[in-house]
N, C-alpha and C positions, 0 to 999 in steps of 0.2 A: 365528291362521294357523299352519299346521305346515309344516315345511319337511322336505325330503328331506336325511337326513344326507350330508354329503361325506366320502368316504373319506378316511383320514390320508394314504394312499399310492396314488394313482390307478394302475391297472393299467399295467406299461409298455407303450410303443408298439413298432410294428413297426420292425425295423433299417432305415436308409435305402439307397437304393440303391448307393452307394459300399461299405457295409459288407456288402450281398449279394452285391455282385461279389467282394469278399474271401473271403467264405463259399465261393461257388462256385469260385473259383479254388483255395482250399485243398482242397476234396473233389477237384477234378481232379488237383492236384499229388499228393495222397496216392494216389488210385486208380491214376494213370497213371506216376508217377514212383517213390513211396516203397514201394508194393507191388510188389517186382520181378516176383514172379510173373505179374503181370498183362501186364509186357513180355515175358516168355516167350511166353504165349500170343498175344501181339499185338493185344491187347485195347485198343480206344479206345473214348472215350464220344462218342456221338452227340448225346446230351441229358441234362443234369443238372437238368432243370426238376422240381418236385414234380408228380407225377402223370405225368410223361413221362420216365422214365428209359430209355434204350438205349444199347447197346453193339455194336460190330462188330469181327469179326476175318477174316482172309483165311485161306483154306486153305493150309497149307505142309507140307513134307515132314516137319517135325519133329512134327506134330500127327497124323500117320496111325496108326491102331490096327489096320488090316488093309491089309497091303501089297498082295494080290492085288486088293482093291476100291479101294485108296486112300479110304478113308472115315476119318471122324475117331475118334479114341480115345474111348470111353464117359467115360473120366476127364477129357478135356477139355472135354466136353459138361458134366459136372457142374460142374467148376470154373468154367466160364464162367457158369453159371446162377446158383451160389452167389455169386460175385464181384458179378454185376449184382443180384442179391436184397439182398446186403449194402449196396451202393451206395445202392439205393432206400430202405433202412431208415434210413442216414445222412441222404438228403435229407429224408425225413419228420421224422426227429428235429430237422434244423435249422430246418424249417418250423414245427414245433411249437414251438420255442424262438425264434420270430422276433424276440422282443426282446433277444436276446444278441449279443454281439460275435462274430467269428470265432473269437477265442482260445478264449472260452467254449464255443462249440460244439463246436469240435476236442477239448477236454478231455473231452467227454461220450464220446468214443469211446476212451478210453482201456482200457476193458474190454469193449468191443463186440466179439461174435463168434458165429460160428454155432454152434447147439446141437442143430439138427434139420435134416435135408436129405433129401427125397425126390425122385427123378428118375425121370419115365416116359419111356423111349425108345421112340419112335412109328415112326420111319423111320431108314433108314442116314444118316449124316452125311455125304452126297455135296453137294458143291457148290464154287463158287470163293470165296465168302465167306459169312459167317453173320451174323446179326441177332439179337441178345438184347433182349427187352422185359421190363419187370417192372412190378408194381404192389403196393403195400402193401395189404394187407387188413386189417390190424389194428395199431394202434402204441399198446401199453399202457405202463405205467410201467416193466416189467421186460422185456417181450417184443415185438419187432416181428416180424408175419407176413408173408411175400410170397408172390406166385406169379409164376413167370417162364415164357417161351417163347423157344423158338430155332427161327428159320426160316433157310432156305438163301437163296441168291441169286434163286431163282426164286420164293420166297414158300412153299414146301412146309415144313409144320411139321415139324420134327426131334424135339424133346423138349419137355416141359413139367416143371417143377418147383414144388415147395412148400418153402418153408424158414421156420426160426424162427431168431430172432437175440437174444441175451442184451443189453438195452439199459442194464442198471445192475449 
């Protein structure tokens, strides 16, 4: 009779719900409190779940790029889409390393950063508030690729973007 060999070290399991809550809280704290520029934008996270990363910000005077029309500055649009794409990449990395603790996952972001960003401005940035959604299209060992969309409060698509982030 032959038996199937038992691995010396079985693959690690998924982190528990309490540790996952710590990971989620640490990502939110990093994004909303420690990256101060996101506060300047007024960007808040609506969802930080793997496969559903969304954020929102309100129109305010400081974000206007064209005073005659009261529309968003293009740099604001690009910055919001970049920030949300970056967050989606971090969420995907945390999910990929679901066996690690919050401290281990957060350490992975020490050298994380944008290496490429392309924004397509489709319509004027006019609205009372805006919603940015993103998806990770590929997560590799060195690069995370994302696609993002920005809609206004009436659902009009304002801009799309694609970005790549250095994972290691």
